[in-house]
N, C-alpha and C positions, 0 to 999 in steps of 0.2 A: 406520580401520582398515586392519594392516598384514594383508599379504598370506601367505599361509603355502605352501612348496612340497611334494607330497605326491607321493612315491619311490612307484616301483615296491616295493619294501620295503614303504613302509608300504602298500600294497593288498592285499600277500601276507600281510601281519597280520589287518587287517582281514577279509579272509576267512577264514582260520582262526578269527577269534574269533566271526566269524557263524557256522559249522561248525559249533563245539563249543556254544555255544546251542541251534544247532536238534540237534543230535543230544541233548545234556540233555532240551527236551522233548520229543523224542519216544520218548525212556525214562521218560519220569516220565508220556506218557500211555500206555505201551503194561506200565508196570506200576499202572496203573491210580490210581494215586495223583495224576491232575489236582484232585481234590476228593470231598470225604468226603461233606459235607454241605450239602442243599439247599435254599434257598429254597422256598417255598409257588409264585412264579410261573414257577422252573423247576423244581417237581414236574408241576404244570397242563400245563404245554412240554411236558415226556417222558412223560405218562400219556393226552394229548390229554383233559384234561377242566377241568369248568370251577370256578370259587370254591366254588359250593354245593355241588358234587360233593366239593372238595377236604374243603372242613367236614365233609361230613358223615364220608369217612372217619373225622377227627378225633375227630367226636364217637363216634359207636357204636363206636370203639375199634381198627380197622381198622388203620392205618396211626399207630405211636406219633411221635412227636415230640420236641422239643427248644424249652422259648422264651426265650430269652435278650434284655433290654431289649426284650419289645414287639415281639420279630420271630423266628417260626416256623421251623424247619430241620429237614428229613428227613434222618435217618444212609441215603445210598444204599446202601449193603449191605441196610437193613432195608425197600426199596424194594422189590429185587431178592426177596427172602424172602417178601414176600407175594406178590409177582405168583407165585412158585413155588409157593406154597401153595393161592393158587387157580387154580392149573390146571385146566382144565377137557378132560378127552381122551375122546373120543367110540370107543367099538367098532367098526367097522365091520366086520366077517368074521360078523356075522348075520345 
């Protein structure tokens, strides 16, 4: 197996490529473009609910979903909307 010599220019070029990749990842994360749809297990982790509770939310129409090839997907924006619509605020001024 032939050996190759890595120069400081090679390392500098690698560093610049790596920094560009990190910047792109951070830009995607800050703009919210990481994931639009979540699978059931991800929704359960996000909302800290059981599989049965998630199924009940689907059955009673609380949480909209899309089924593709046997896999159920949930729109992140729809989850956020459901959470905001069901927000409970208590009036503590009385």
